[in-house]
MOPAC internal coordinates of N, CA, C and O (Angstrom, degrees):
PM7 1SCF
backbone

  N    0.0000 0     0.00 0     0.00 0    0    0    0
  C    1.4537 1     0.00 0     0.00 0    1    0    0
  C    1.5296 1   109.19 1     0.00 0    2    1    0
  O    1.2310 1   120.91 1   -35.69 1    3    2    1
  N    1.3029 1   115.86 1   144.31 1    3    2    1
  C    1.4480 1   121.28 1   179.96 1    5    3    2
  C    1.5172 1   110.35 1   -81.78 1    6    5    3
  O    1.2310 1   121.10 1   -38.53 1    7    6    5
  N    1.3239 1   115.51 1   141.47 1    7    6    5
  C    1.4579 1   121.07 1   179.61 1    9    7    6
  C    1.5292 1   108.88 1  -104.09 1   10    9    7
  O    1.2310 1   120.61 1   -98.10 1   11   10    9
  N    1.3307 1   116.44 1    81.90 1   11   10    9
  C    1.4600 1   122.82 1  -178.95 1   13   11   10
  C    1.5333 1   107.57 1  -100.30 1   14   13   11
  O    1.2310 1   121.42 1   -58.97 1   15   14   13
  N    1.3265 1   114.89 1   121.03 1   15   14   13
  C    1.4663 1   119.63 1  -179.36 1   17   15   14
  C    1.5196 1   112.46 1  -107.09 1   18   17   15
  O    1.2310 1   119.85 1   160.89 1   19   18   17
  N    1.3248 1   117.89 1   -19.11 1   19   18   17
  C    1.4564 1   121.61 1  -177.97 1   21   19   18
  C    1.5261 1   108.36 1  -141.47 1   22   21   19
  O    1.2310 1   119.60 1   -38.70 1   23   22   21
  N    1.3378 1   118.38 1   141.30 1   23   22   21
  C    1.4694 1   120.02 1  -178.82 1   25   23   22
  C    1.5267 1   114.52 1   -55.38 1   26   25   23
  O    1.2310 1   119.79 1   149.05 1   27   26   25
  N    1.3267 1   118.01 1   -30.95 1   27   26   25
  C    1.4680 1   120.27 1   178.97 1   29   27   26
  C    1.5272 1   112.09 1   -61.98 1   30   29   27
  O    1.2310 1   120.44 1   154.34 1   31   30   29
  N    1.3160 1   116.76 1   -25.66 1   31   30   29
  C    1.4599 1   120.78 1  -179.65 1   33   31   30
  C    1.5266 1   111.88 1   -67.56 1   34   33   31
  O    1.2310 1   120.06 1   159.09 1   35   34   33
  N    1.3254 1   117.49 1   -20.91 1   35   34   33
  C    1.4596 1   120.68 1   177.39 1   37   35   34
  C    1.5239 1   111.38 1   -63.04 1   38   37   35
  O    1.2310 1   120.47 1   148.18 1   39   38   37
  N    1.3241 1   116.71 1   -31.82 1   39   38   37
  C    1.4622 1   120.87 1  -179.78 1   41   39   38
  C    1.5262 1   111.89 1   -69.15 1   42   41   39
  O    1.2310 1   120.28 1   160.76 1   43   42   41
  N    1.3176 1   117.07 1   -19.24 1   43   42   41
  C    1.4647 1   122.10 1  -178.88 1   45   43   42
  C    1.5301 1   112.46 1   -88.58 1   46   45   43
  O    1.2310 1   119.96 1   170.41 1   47   46   45
  N    1.3181 1   117.68 1    -9.59 1   47   46   45
  C    1.4603 1   120.91 1  -176.64 1   49   47   46
  C    1.5249 1   112.09 1   -67.65 1   50   49   47
  O    1.2310 1   120.81 1   -41.48 1   51   50   49
  N    1.2913 1   116.06 1   138.52 1   51   50   49
  C    1.4570 1   122.43 1   170.81 1   53   51   50
  C    1.5245 1   106.28 1   -89.09 1   54   53   51
  O    1.2310 1   120.53 1   -80.42 1   55   54   53
  N    1.3195 1   116.60 1    99.58 1   55   54   53
  C    1.4577 1   120.42 1  -173.53 1   57   55   54
  C    1.5246 1   113.72 1   -79.70 1   58   57   55
  O    1.2310 1   119.76 1   149.80 1   59   58   57
  N    1.3085 1   118.05 1   -30.20 1   59   58   57
  C    1.4566 1   119.85 1  -175.16 1   61   59   58
  C    1.5276 1   112.90 1   -57.01 1   62   61   59
  O    1.2310 1   118.54 1   131.94 1   63   62   61
  N    1.3355 1   120.40 1   -48.06 1   63   62   61
  C    1.4705 1   118.29 1   178.87 1   65   63   62
  C    1.5357 1   112.91 1   -61.10 1   66   65   63
  O    1.2310 1   120.44 1   145.66 1   67   66   65
  N    1.3161 1   116.76 1   -34.34 1   67   66   65
  C    1.4680 1   120.59 1   178.56 1   69   67   66
  C    1.5295 1   109.44 1   -66.28 1   70   69   67
  O    1.2310 1   120.66 1   131.71 1   71   70   69
  N    1.3279 1   116.35 1   -48.29 1   71   70   69
  C    1.4602 1   120.46 1  -179.22 1   73   71   70
  C    1.5187 1   111.59 1   -64.58 1   74   73   71
  O    1.2310 1   120.50 1   137.89 1   75   74   73
  N    1.3325 1   116.64 1   -42.11 1   75   74   73
  C    1.4602 1   119.93 1   179.63 1   77   75   74
  C    1.5234 1   111.18 1   -60.64 1   78   77   75
  O    1.2310 1   120.38 1   133.33 1   79   78   77
  N    1.3216 1   116.89 1   -46.67 1   79   78   77
  C    1.4600 1   121.26 1  -176.08 1   81   79   78
  C    1.5260 1   111.69 1   -66.79 1   82   81   79
  O    1.2310 1   120.55 1   143.41 1   83   82   81
  N    1.3068 1   116.55 1   -36.59 1   83   82   81
  C    1.4645 1   120.05 1  -172.60 1   85   83   82
  C    1.5278 1   113.18 1   -90.75 1   86   85   83
  O    1.2310 1   119.81 1   145.43 1   87   86   85
  N    1.3375 1   117.97 1   -34.57 1   87   86   85
  C    1.4556 1   119.63 1  -168.31 1   89   87   86
  C    1.5242 1   116.05 1  -119.32 1   90   89   87
  O    1.2310 1   119.41 1   166.23 1   91   90   89
  N    1.3251 1   118.73 1   -13.77 1   91   90   89
  C    1.4581 1   119.52 1  -177.26 1   93   91   90
  C    1.5254 1   111.85 1  -107.94 1   94   93   91
  O    1.2310 1   121.14 1   -41.89 1   95   94   93
  N    1.3092 1   115.43 1   138.11 1   95   94   93
  C    1.4559 1   120.72 1   173.52 1   97   95   94
  C    1.5287 1   108.09 1   -79.45 1   98   97   95
  O    1.2310 1   120.55 1   -12.87 1   99   98   97
  N    1.3234 1   116.56 1   167.13 1   99   98   97
  C    1.4723 1   121.38 1  -177.05 1  101   99   98
  C    1.5244 1   112.09 1   -55.73 1  102  101   99
  O    1.2310 1   119.94 1   135.18 1  103  102  101
  N    1.3216 1   117.72 1   -44.82 1  103  102  101
  C    1.4650 1   120.77 1  -179.45 1  105  103  102
  C    1.5318 1   110.80 1   -62.79 1  106  105  103
  O    1.2310 1   120.30 1   142.57 1  107  106  105
  N    1.3178 1   117.03 1   -37.43 1  107  106  105
  C    1.4642 1   120.69 1   178.64 1  109  107  106
  C    1.5287 1   110.86 1   -69.19 1  110  109  107
  O    1.2310 1   120.19 1   140.87 1  111  110  109
  N    1.3315 1   117.24 1   -39.13 1  111  110  109
  C    1.4697 1   120.38 1   177.76 1  113  111  110
  C    1.5246 1   110.52 1   -64.72 1  114  113  111
  O    1.2310 1   120.59 1   139.28 1  115  114  113
  N    1.3289 1   116.48 1   -40.72 1  115  114  113
  C    1.4603 1   120.93 1   178.43 1  117  115  114
  C    1.5221 1   110.56 1   -62.90 1  118  117  115
  O    1.2310 1   120.34 1   134.52 1  119  118  117
  N    1.3205 1   116.95 1   -45.48 1  119  118  117
  C    1.4723 1   120.75 1   179.78 1  121  119  118
  C    1.5284 1   111.01 1   -64.66 1  122  121  119
  O    1.2310 1   120.18 1   139.72 1  123  122  121
  N    1.3296 1   117.26 1   -40.28 1  123  122  121
  C    1.4607 1   120.88 1   177.79 1  125  123  122
  C    1.5247 1   110.24 1   -60.72 1  126  125  123
  O    1.2310 1   120.05 1   137.34 1  127  126  125
  N    1.3304 1   117.51 1   -42.66 1  127  126  125
  C    1.4664 1   121.19 1   179.51 1  129  127  126
  C    1.5324 1   111.57 1   -67.11 1  130  129  127
  O    1.2310 1   120.33 1   148.22 1  131  130  129
  N    1.3264 1   116.98 1   -31.78 1  131  130  129
  C    1.4683 1   120.01 1   176.35 1  133  131  130
  C    1.5283 1   110.69 1   -68.38 1  134  133  131
  O    1.2310 1   120.51 1   137.00 1  135  134  133
  N    1.3273 1   116.62 1   -43.00 1  135  134  133
  C    1.4650 1   120.90 1  -176.41 1  137  135  134
  C    1.5195 1   113.06 1   -80.32 1  138  137  135
  O    1.2310 1   120.63 1   144.41 1  139  138  137
  N    1.3241 1   116.40 1   -35.59 1  139  138  137
  C    1.4696 1   121.10 1  -176.40 1  141  139  138
  C    1.5214 1   109.88 1  -137.65 1  142  141  139
  O    1.2310 1   120.20 1  -108.50 1  143  142  141
  N    1.3439 1   117.22 1    71.50 1  143  142  141
  C    1.4638 1   119.57 1  -178.37 1  145  143  142
  C    1.5271 1   111.31 1   -64.13 1  146  145  143
  O    1.2310 1   120.97 1   -33.84 1  147  146  145
  N    1.3054 1   115.75 1   146.16 1  147  146  145
  C    1.4662 1   120.74 1   179.12 1  149  147  146
  C    1.5214 1   111.00 1   -71.69 1  150  149  147
  O    1.2310 1   120.60 1   153.03 1  151  150  149
  N    1.3408 1   116.46 1   -26.97 1  151  150  149
  C    1.4640 1   120.16 1  -177.18 1  153  151  150
  C    1.5224 1   109.91 1  -147.99 1  154  153  151
  O    1.2310 1   121.65 1   -12.92 1  155  154  153
  N    1.3275 1   114.45 1   167.08 1  155  154  153
  C    1.4620 1   122.01 1   175.88 1  157  155  154
  C    1.5180 1   109.08 1  -118.86 1  158  157  155
  O    1.2310 1   120.66 1   -32.63 1  159  158  157
  N    1.3207 1   116.35 1   147.37 1  159  158  157
  C    1.4599 1   121.41 1   177.27 1  161  159  158
  C    1.5231 1   108.53 1   -89.31 1  162  161  159
  O    1.2310 1   120.94 1   -49.30 1  163  162  161
  N    1.3212 1   115.81 1   130.71 1  163  162  161
  C    1.4630 1   122.19 1   179.75 1  165  163  162
  C    1.5246 1   110.11 1   -87.21 1  166  165  163
  O    1.2310 1   120.31 1   -16.04 1  167  166  165
  N    1.3303 1   117.01 1   163.96 1  167  166  165
  C    1.4735 1   119.79 1   179.76 1  169  167  166
  C    1.5282 1   113.63 1   -54.91 1  170  169  167
  O    1.2310 1   119.67 1   149.93 1  171  170  169
  N    1.3446 1   118.24 1   -30.07 1  171  170  169
  C    1.4695 1   119.78 1  -179.67 1  173  171  170
  C    1.5246 1   113.15 1   -82.84 1  174  173  171
  O    1.2310 1   120.32 1  -178.38 1  175  174  173
  N    1.3470 1   116.99 1     1.62 1  175  174  173
  C    1.4586 1   121.39 1   177.73 1  177  175  174
  C    1.5169 1   114.55 1    95.67 1  178  177  175
  O    1.2310 1   119.92 1   166.96 1  179  178  177
  N    1.3194 1   117.76 1   -13.04 1  179  178  177
  C    1.4651 1   119.72 1   177.33 1  181  179  178
  C    1.5269 1   109.23 1   -77.51 1  182  181  179
  O    1.2310 1   120.42 1   -12.78 1  183  182  181
  N    1.3079 1   116.80 1   167.22 1  183  182  181
  C    1.4598 1   119.51 1   178.66 1  185  183  182
  C    1.5204 1   109.62 1  -123.00 1  186  185  183
  O    1.2310 1   121.52 1   -23.11 1  187  186  185
  N    1.3296 1   114.71 1   156.89 1  187  186  185
  C    1.4544 1   120.87 1  -178.53 1  189  187  186
  C    1.5274 1   107.98 1  -140.02 1  190  189  187
  O    1.2310 1   121.11 1   -40.70 1  191  190  189
  N    1.3292 1   115.48 1   139.30 1  191  190  189
  C    1.4633 1   121.18 1  -174.89 1  193  191  190
  C    1.5146 1   112.70 1   -74.22 1  194  193  191
  O    1.2310 1   121.56 1   -40.30 1  195  194  193
  N    1.3161 1   114.62 1   139.70 1  195  194  193
  C    1.4582 1   122.03 1   171.19 1  197  195  194
  C    1.5233 1   108.81 1   -85.90 1  198  197  195
  O    1.2310 1   120.88 1   -30.06 1  199  198  197
  N    1.3117 1   115.92 1   149.94 1  199  198  197
  C    1.4562 1   119.67 1   174.67 1  201  199  198
  C    1.5217 1   108.03 1  -109.98 1  202  201  199
  O    1.2310 1   121.16 1   -64.51 1  203  202  201
  N    1.3332 1   115.39 1   115.49 1  203  202  201
  C    1.4557 1   120.82 1   178.79 1  205  203  202
  C    1.5230 1   109.29 1   -91.80 1  206  205  203
  O    1.2310 1   121.29 1   -35.89 1  207  206  205
  N    1.3238 1   115.14 1   144.11 1  207  206  205
  C    1.4521 1   122.84 1  -177.53 1  209  207  206
  C    1.5303 1   109.26 1  -104.52 1  210  209  207
  O    1.2310 1   120.67 1   -20.82 1  211  210  209
  N    1.3329 1   116.32 1   159.18 1  211  210  209
  C    1.4685 1   118.74 1   176.61 1  213  211  210
  C    1.5300 1   111.31 1   -69.71 1  214  213  211
  O    1.2310 1   121.04 1   -18.75 1  215  214  213
  N    1.3038 1   115.62 1   161.25 1  215  214  213
  C    1.4716 1   122.98 1   173.90 1  217  215  214
  C    1.5189 1   113.89 1    62.11 1  218  217  215
  O    1.2310 1   119.83 1  -153.30 1  219  218  217
  N    1.3175 1   117.93 1    26.70 1  219  218  217
  C    1.4548 1   120.63 1   174.66 1  221  219  218
  C    1.5131 1   115.59 1    71.92 1  222  221  219
  O    1.2310 1   120.07 1  -161.04 1  223  222  221
  N    1.3230 1   117.47 1    18.96 1  223  222  221
  C    1.4603 1   120.20 1   177.39 1  225  223  222
  C    1.5250 1   109.96 1   -68.39 1  226  225  223
  O    1.2310 1   121.31 1   -16.86 1  227  226  225
  N    1.3053 1   115.09 1   163.14 1  227  226  225
  C    1.4614 1   122.71 1  -178.18 1  229  227  226
  C    1.5299 1   110.36 1   -58.63 1  230  229  227
  O    1.2310 1   119.67 1   -53.37 1  231  230  229
  N    1.3454 1   118.23 1   126.63 1  231  230  229
  C    1.4652 1   119.82 1   176.70 1  233  231  230
  C    1.5283 1   110.69 1   -69.44 1  234  233  231
  O    1.2310 1   120.81 1   -20.00 1  235  234  233
  N    1.3230 1   116.05 1   160.00 1  235  234  233
  C    1.4580 1   120.76 1  -178.55 1  237  235  234
  C    1.5269 1   110.31 1  -125.33 1  238  237  235
  O    1.2310 1   122.08 1   -20.50 1  239  238  237
  N    1.3210 1   113.62 1   159.50 1  239  238  237
  C    1.4510 1   121.21 1   178.04 1  241  239  238
  C    1.5194 1   107.68 1  -140.62 1  242  241  239
  O    1.2310 1   120.28 1   -62.46 1  243  242  241
  N    1.3181 1   117.08 1   117.54 1  243  242  241
  C    1.4687 1   121.38 1   173.12 1  245  243  242
  C    1.5067 1   107.57 1   -87.34 1  246  245  243
  O    1.2310 1   121.17 1   -56.45 1  247  246  245
  N    1.3402 1   115.36 1   123.55 1  247  246  245
  C    1.4605 1   119.34 1  -173.46 1  249  247  246
  C    1.5235 1   110.51 1  -153.68 1  250  249  247
  O    1.2310 1   121.29 1   -34.18 1  251  250  249
  N    1.3418 1   115.14 1   145.82 1  251  250  249
  C    1.4658 1   119.02 1   176.14 1  253  251  250
  C    1.5222 1   109.03 1   -70.56 1  254  253  251
  O    1.2310 1   121.15 1   -43.19 1  255  254  253
  N    1.3002 1   115.40 1   136.81 1  255  254  253
  C    1.4664 1   121.07 1  -178.54 1  257  255  254
  C    1.5222 1   111.66 1   -56.33 1  258  257  255
  O    1.2310 1   119.99 1   138.76 1  259  258  257
  N    1.3126 1   117.62 1   -41.24 1  259  258  257
  C    1.4681 1   119.44 1  -177.25 1  261  259  258
  C    1.5274 1   112.59 1   -66.22 1  262  261  259
  O    1.2310 1   119.88 1   163.84 1  263  262  261
  N    1.3318 1   117.83 1   -16.16 1  263  262  261
  C    1.4616 1   120.72 1   179.07 1  265  263  262
  C    1.5209 1   113.33 1   -80.49 1  266  265  263
  O    1.2310 1   120.23 1   167.92 1  267  266  265
  N    1.3310 1   117.16 1   -12.08 1  267  266  265
  C    1.4629 1   119.55 1  -176.95 1  269  267  266
  C    1.5229 1   112.74 1  -123.23 1  270  269  267
  O    1.2310 1   119.81 1  -162.09 1  271  270  269
  N    1.2963 1   117.97 1    17.91 1  271  270  269
  C    1.4644 1   120.50 1  -179.32 1  273  271  270
  C    1.5331 1   111.96 1   -60.07 1  274  273  271
  O    1.2310 1   119.99 1   157.88 1  275  274  273
  N    1.3160 1   117.63 1   -22.12 1  275  274  273
  C    1.4619 1   121.64 1   179.66 1  277  275  274
  C    1.5251 1   112.89 1   -84.01 1  278  277  275
  O    1.2310 1   119.96 1   163.46 1  279  278  277
  N    1.3303 1   117.67 1   -16.54 1  279  278  277
  C    1.4650 1   120.84 1  -178.70 1  281  279  278
  C    1.5194 1   110.25 1   -73.57 1  282  281  279
  O    1.2310 1   120.22 1   -41.67 1  283  282  281
  N    1.2997 1   117.18 1   138.33 1  283  282  281
  C    1.4646 1   122.04 1   176.30 1  285  283  282
  C    1.5313 1   111.26 1   -90.82 1  286  285  283
  O    1.2310 1   120.91 1   141.81 1  287  286  285
  N    1.3365 1   115.87 1   -38.19 1  287  286  285
  C    1.4561 1   122.03 1  -175.12 1  289  287  286
  C    1.5191 1   110.40 1  -130.94 1  290  289  287
  O    1.2310 1   121.54 1   -14.67 1  291  290  289
  N    1.3188 1   114.66 1   165.33 1  291  290  289
  C    1.4651 1   120.56 1   174.94 1  293  291  290
  C    1.5200 1   108.84 1   -65.74 1  294  293  291
  O    1.2310 1   120.31 1   -37.74 1  295  294  293
  N    1.3190 1   117.01 1   142.26 1  295  294  293
  C    1.4557 1   118.87 1   173.13 1  297  295  294
  C    1.5265 1   109.53 1   -66.99 1  298  297  295
  O    1.2310 1   120.80 1   -19.98 1  299  298  297
  N    1.3196 1   116.07 1   160.02 1  299  298  297
  C    1.4597 1   120.41 1  -178.50 1  301  299  298
  C    1.5223 1   110.22 1  -136.32 1  302  301  299
  O    1.2310 1   121.14 1   -23.26 1  303  302  301
  N    1.3127 1   115.42 1   156.74 1  303  302  301
  C    1.4632 1   123.15 1   174.90 1  305  303  302
  C    1.5299 1   107.38 1  -123.56 1  306  305  303
  O    1.2310 1   120.49 1     2.80 1  307  306  305
  N    1.3064 1   116.67 1  -177.20 1  307  306  305
  C    1.4657 1   122.17 1   178.40 1  309  307  306
  C    1.5259 1   110.49 1    58.04 1  310  309  307
  O    1.2310 1   121.20 1  -132.30 1  311  310  309
  N    1.3317 1   115.31 1    47.70 1  311  310  309
  C    1.4509 1   119.86 1   178.05 1  313  311  310
  C    1.5204 1   113.62 1    64.33 1  314  313  311
  O    1.2310 1   120.63 1  -151.52 1  315  314  313
  N    1.3327 1   116.40 1    28.48 1  315  314  313
  C    1.4559 1   121.35 1   179.74 1  317  315  314
  C    1.5192 1   113.96 1    88.16 1  318  317  315
  O    1.2310 1   120.17 1  -179.43 1  319  318  317
  N    1.3255 1   117.28 1     0.57 1  319  318  317
  C    1.4686 1   121.61 1  -176.42 1  321  319  318
  C    1.5270 1   113.70 1   -79.07 1  322  321  319
  O    1.2310 1   119.72 1   152.30 1  323  322  321
  N    1.3311 1   118.15 1   -27.70 1  323  322  321
  C    1.4685 1   121.01 1  -176.14 1  325  323  322
  C    1.5209 1   110.01 1  -125.59 1  326  325  323
  O    1.2310 1   121.35 1   -60.60 1  327  326  325
  N    1.3295 1   115.01 1   119.40 1  327  326  325
  C    1.4650 1   119.43 1   178.16 1  329  327  326
  C    1.5248 1   110.15 1   -76.27 1  330  329  327
  O    1.2310 1   121.43 1   -31.50 1  331  330  329
  N    1.3213 1   114.87 1   148.50 1  331  330  329
  C    1.4575 1   122.31 1   176.71 1  333  331  330
  C    1.5304 1   107.64 1   -85.72 1  334  333  331
  O    1.2310 1   120.45 1   -48.86 1  335  334  333
  N    1.3309 1   116.74 1   131.14 1  335  334  333
  C    1.4645 1   120.26 1   175.18 1  337  335  334
  C    1.5214 1   108.22 1   -79.62 1  338  337  335
  O    1.2310 1   120.91 1   -54.21 1  339  338  337
  N    1.3256 1   115.87 1   125.79 1  339  338  337
  C    1.4598 1   121.69 1  -178.30 1  341  339  338
  C    1.5213 1   110.00 1   -94.64 1  342  341  339
  O    1.2310 1   120.72 1   -52.60 1  343  342  341
  N    1.3198 1   116.22 1   127.40 1  343  342  341
  C    1.4634 1   122.34 1   173.42 1  345  343  342
  C    1.5184 1   105.19 1  -102.53 1  346  345  343
  O    1.2310 1   121.20 1   -82.12 1  347  346  345
  N    1.3159 1   115.31 1    97.88 1  347  346  345
  C    1.4566 1   121.03 1  -172.54 1  349  347  346
  C    1.5194 1   111.22 1   -80.34 1  350  349  347
  O    1.2310 1   121.54 1   -43.05 1  351  350  349
  N    1.3350 1   114.66 1   136.95 1  351  350  349
  C    1.4599 1   122.45 1  -177.79 1  353  351  350
  C    1.5221 1   109.51 1  -119.06 1  354  353  351
  O    1.2310 1   120.71 1   -25.75 1  355  354  353
  N    1.3255 1   116.25 1   154.25 1  355  354  353
  C    1.4670 1   119.92 1   174.07 1  357  355  354
  C    1.5351 1   108.36 1   -84.37 1  358  357  355
  O    1.2310 1   119.08 1    -2.39 1  359  358  357
  N    1.3226 1   119.35 1   177.61 1  359  358  357
  C    1.4677 1   120.55 1  -178.72 1  361  359  358
  C    1.5318 1   113.86 1   -59.25 1  362  361  359
  O    1.2310 1   120.08 1   156.04 1  363  362  361
  N    1.3368 1   117.45 1   -23.96 1  363  362  361
  C    1.4713 1   120.90 1   177.04 1  365  363  362
  C    1.5186 1   112.26 1   -88.41 1  366  365  363
  O    1.2310 1   120.59 1  -169.36 1  367  366  365
  N    1.3418 1   116.48 1    10.64 1  367  366  365
  C    1.4662 1   124.08 1   179.24 1  369  367  366
  C    1.5229 1   113.58 1    65.26 1  370  369  367
  O    1.2310 1   121.00 1  -152.07 1  371  370  369
  N    1.3193 1   115.68 1    27.93 1  371  370  369
  C    1.4658 1   121.58 1   174.46 1  373  371  370
  C    1.5289 1   108.01 1   -94.15 1  374  373  371
  O    1.2310 1   119.86 1   -37.69 1  375  374  373
  N    1.3370 1   117.87 1   142.31 1  375  374  373
  C    1.4708 1   120.48 1  -178.80 1  377  375  374
  C    1.5277 1   112.13 1   -61.74 1  378  377  375
  O    1.2310 1   121.27 1   -41.32 1  379  378  377
  N    1.3274 1   115.17 1   138.68 1  379  378  377
  C    1.4613 1   122.17 1   174.26 1  381  379  378
  C    1.5295 1   108.81 1  -106.19 1  382  381  379
  O    1.2310 1   121.25 1   120.68 1  383  382  381
  N    1.3491 1   115.22 1   -59.32 1  383  382  381
  C    1.4583 1   120.53 1  -177.84 1  385  383  382
  C    1.5245 1   109.29 1  -164.80 1  386  385  383
  O    1.2310 1   121.00 1   -12.46 1  387  386  385
  N    1.3200 1   115.70 1   167.54 1  387  386  385
  C    1.4602 1   122.73 1   173.35 1  389  387  386
  C    1.5184 1   107.55 1  -107.93 1  390  389  387
  O    1.2310 1   121.07 1   -43.60 1  391  390  389
  N    1.3372 1   115.56 1   136.40 1  391  390  389
  C    1.4635 1   120.84 1  -175.27 1  393  391  390
  C    1.5209 1   109.28 1  -130.64 1  394  393  391
  O    1.2310 1   121.13 1   -56.79 1  395  394  393
  N    1.3306 1   115.44 1   123.21 1  395  394  393
  C    1.4614 1   120.47 1   175.89 1  397  395  394
  C    1.5275 1   111.40 1   -95.48 1  398  397  395
  O    1.2310 1   120.32 1   153.55 1  399  398  397
  N    1.3333 1   117.00 1   -26.45 1  399  398  397
  C    1.4559 1   122.41 1  -178.14 1  401  399  398
  C    1.5285 1   108.56 1  -129.22 1  402  401  399
  O    1.2310 1   120.67 1   -82.84 1  403  402  401
  N    1.3132 1   116.32 1    97.16 1  403  402  401
  C    1.4570 1   121.27 1  -174.60 1  405  403  402
  C    1.5286 1   112.13 1   -65.03 1  406  405  403
  O    1.2310 1   119.87 1   141.60 1  407  406  405
  N    1.3170 1   117.84 1   -38.40 1  407  406  405
  C    1.4680 1   120.59 1  -179.85 1  409  407  406
  C    1.5304 1   110.65 1   -59.24 1  410  409  407
  O    1.2310 1   120.13 1   137.38 1  411  410  409
  N    1.3189 1   117.35 1   -42.62 1  411  410  409
  C    1.4745 1   121.11 1   177.98 1  413  411  410
  C    1.5235 1   111.06 1   -69.05 1  414  413  411
  O    1.2310 1   120.30 1   143.44 1  415  414  413
  N    1.3247 1   117.02 1   -36.56 1  415  414  413
  C    1.4645 1   121.33 1   178.52 1  417  415  414
  C    1.5265 1   110.62 1   -59.87 1  418  417  415
  O    1.2310 1   120.28 1   136.13 1  419  418  417
  N    1.3481 1   117.08 1   -43.87 1  419  418  417
  C    1.4715 1   120.14 1  -179.36 1  421  419  418
  C    1.5241 1   110.92 1   -61.29 1  422  421  419
  O    1.2310 1   120.53 1   143.14 1  423  422  421
  N    1.3266 1   116.59 1   -36.86 1  423  422  421
  C    1.4719 1   120.77 1  -177.58 1  425  423  422
  C    1.5201 1   112.48 1   -78.80 1  426  425  423
  O    1.2310 1   119.79 1   158.85 1  427  426  425
  N    1.3237 1   118.00 1   -21.15 1  427  426  425
  C    1.4527 1   121.00 1  -173.30 1  429  427  426
  C    1.5130 1   114.69 1  -118.20 1  430  429  427
  O    1.2310 1   120.87 1    85.51 1  431  430  429
  N    1.3169 1   115.94 1   -94.49 1  431  430  429
  C    1.4660 1   122.14 1  -171.91 1  433  431  430
  C    1.5258 1   114.76 1   -61.19 1  434  433  431
  O    1.2310 1   120.05 1   155.83 1  435  434  433
  N    1.3247 1   117.51 1   -24.17 1  435  434  433
  C    1.4679 1   118.83 1  -177.61 1  437  435  434
  C    1.5207 1   111.99 1   -59.67 1  438  437  435
  O    1.2310 1   120.27 1   143.52 1  439  438  437
  N    1.3015 1   117.08 1   -36.48 1  439  438  437
  C    1.4762 1   120.09 1  -178.45 1  441  439  438
  C    1.5174 1   111.62 1   -59.38 1  442  441  439
  O    1.2310 1   120.38 1   136.95 1  443  442  441
  N    1.3244 1   116.88 1   -43.05 1  443  442  441
  C    1.4724 1   121.65 1   179.53 1  445  443  442
  C    1.5290 1   110.08 1   -70.29 1  446  445  443
  O    1.2310 1   120.95 1   132.45 1  447  446  445
  N    1.3236 1   115.78 1   -47.55 1  447  446  445
  C    1.4642 1   120.47 1  -178.37 1  449  447  446
  C    1.5206 1   110.61 1   -63.64 1  450  449  447
  O    1.2310 1   120.34 1   141.90 1  451  450  449
  N    1.3240 1   116.95 1   -38.10 1  451  450  449
  C    1.4646 1   121.60 1  -179.84 1  453  451  450
  C    1.5279 1   110.78 1   -58.56 1  454  453  451
  O    1.2310 1   120.11 1   134.71 1  455  454  453
  N    1.3218 1   117.39 1   -45.29 1  455  454  453
  C    1.4692 1   120.37 1   179.48 1  457  455  454
  C    1.5275 1   111.22 1   -60.59 1  458  457  455
  O    1.2310 1   120.46 1   138.71 1  459  458  457
  N    1.3136 1   116.73 1   -41.29 1  459  458  457
  C    1.4642 1   120.75 1   179.27 1  461  459  458
  C    1.5304 1   110.63 1   -66.02 1  462  461  459
  O    1.2310 1   120.53 1   137.09 1  463  462  461
  N    1.3180 1   116.58 1   -42.91 1  463  462  461
  C    1.4614 1   120.49 1  -179.32 1  465  463  462
  C    1.5297 1   111.50 1   -67.52 1  466  465  463
  O    1.2310 1   120.15 1   141.64 1  467  466  465
  N    1.3333 1   117.33 1   -38.36 1  467  466  465
  C    1.4657 1   120.69 1   178.28 1  469  467  466
  C    1.5274 1   110.91 1   -60.83 1  470  469  467
  O    1.2310 1   120.27 1   144.80 1  471  470  469
  N    1.3227 1   117.10 1   -35.20 1  471  470  469
  C    1.4680 1   120.60 1   179.93 1  473  471  470
  C    1.5241 1   111.40 1   -70.64 1  474  473  471
  O    1.2310 1   120.41 1   142.27 1  475  474  473
  N    1.3186 1   116.83 1   -37.73 1  475  474  473
  C    1.4679 1   120.83 1  -175.46 1  477  475  474
  C    1.5374 1   111.93 1   -90.43 1  478  477  475
  O    1.2310 1   120.52 1   147.09 1  479  478  477
  N    1.3347 1   116.61 1   -32.91 1  479  478  477
  C    1.4718 1   121.54 1  -177.02 1  481  479  478
  C    1.5326 1   109.69 1  -126.30 1  482  481  479
  O    1.2310 1   120.27 1  -111.99 1  483  482  481
  N    1.3446 1   117.09 1    68.01 1  483  482  481
  C    1.4692 1   119.36 1  -176.63 1  485  483  482
  C    1.5324 1   113.43 1   -66.93 1  486  485  483
  O    1.2310 1   120.02 1   161.76 1  487  486  485
  N    1.3162 1   117.57 1   -18.24 1  487  486  485
  C    1.4667 1   120.75 1  -178.86 1  489  487  486
  C    1.5328 1   112.59 1   -73.92 1  490  489  487
  O    1.2310 1   120.20 1   163.75 1  491  490  489
  N    1.3327 1   117.23 1   -16.25 1  491  490  489
  C    1.4651 1   121.50 1  -179.33 1  493  491  490
  C    1.5255 1   109.28 1   -92.44 1  494  493  491
  O    1.2310 1   120.68 1   -43.00 1  495  494  493
  N    1.3221 1   116.31 1   137.00 1  495  494  493
  C    1.4638 1   120.75 1   176.06 1  497  495  494
  C    1.5279 1   107.71 1   -86.02 1  498  497  495
  O    1.2310 1   120.47 1   -70.07 1  499  498  497
  N    1.3130 1   116.71 1   109.93 1  499  498  497
  C    1.4573 1   122.47 1  -174.63 1  501  499  498
  C    1.5197 1   113.03 1   -93.47 1  502  501  499
  O    1.2310 1   119.95 1  -174.33 1  503  502  501
  N    1.3349 1   117.69 1     5.67 1  503  502  501
  C    1.4609 1   120.96 1   177.89 1  505  503  502
  C    1.5233 1   109.03 1   -75.37 1  506  505  503
  O    1.2310 1   121.22 1   -39.87 1  507  506  505
  N    1.3140 1   115.27 1   140.13 1  507  506  505
  C    1.4574 1   120.67 1   176.79 1  509  507  506
  C    1.5241 1   109.68 1   -84.19 1  510  509  507
  O    1.2310 1   121.15 1   -30.86 1  511  510  509
  N    1.2965 1   115.40 1   149.14 1  511  510  509
  C    1.4786 1   121.08 1  -179.28 1  513  511  510
  C    1.5116 1   111.65 1   -69.85 1  514  513  511
  O    1.2310 1   120.10 1   180.00 1  515  514  513

């Protein structure tokens, strides 16, 4: 049983695990995870949580730029129908830029941003694989 003492605490509840356990069969939970995964696996094998927005808006992922240098395109959810908006961070976890189309970013703005990052973070290898 949930121990809710104030109505504001309802906003803090993680409802998805409750709904999955009570109302979804295994096949439905598997399909939900395929279409709307809670996290993405990074090239180094670690995982990072996606942030889903209300009303079906584009999900976002805050991630350090150096962690995705191997990616060619933006990740997608909903069977590849909706791209994830990437909120790229520098090694100090400060925002750099928001990217909706990673393939275009590599061809364009990355060149300028790369030069700036190389000057401030020379210890990081900013070359793409």
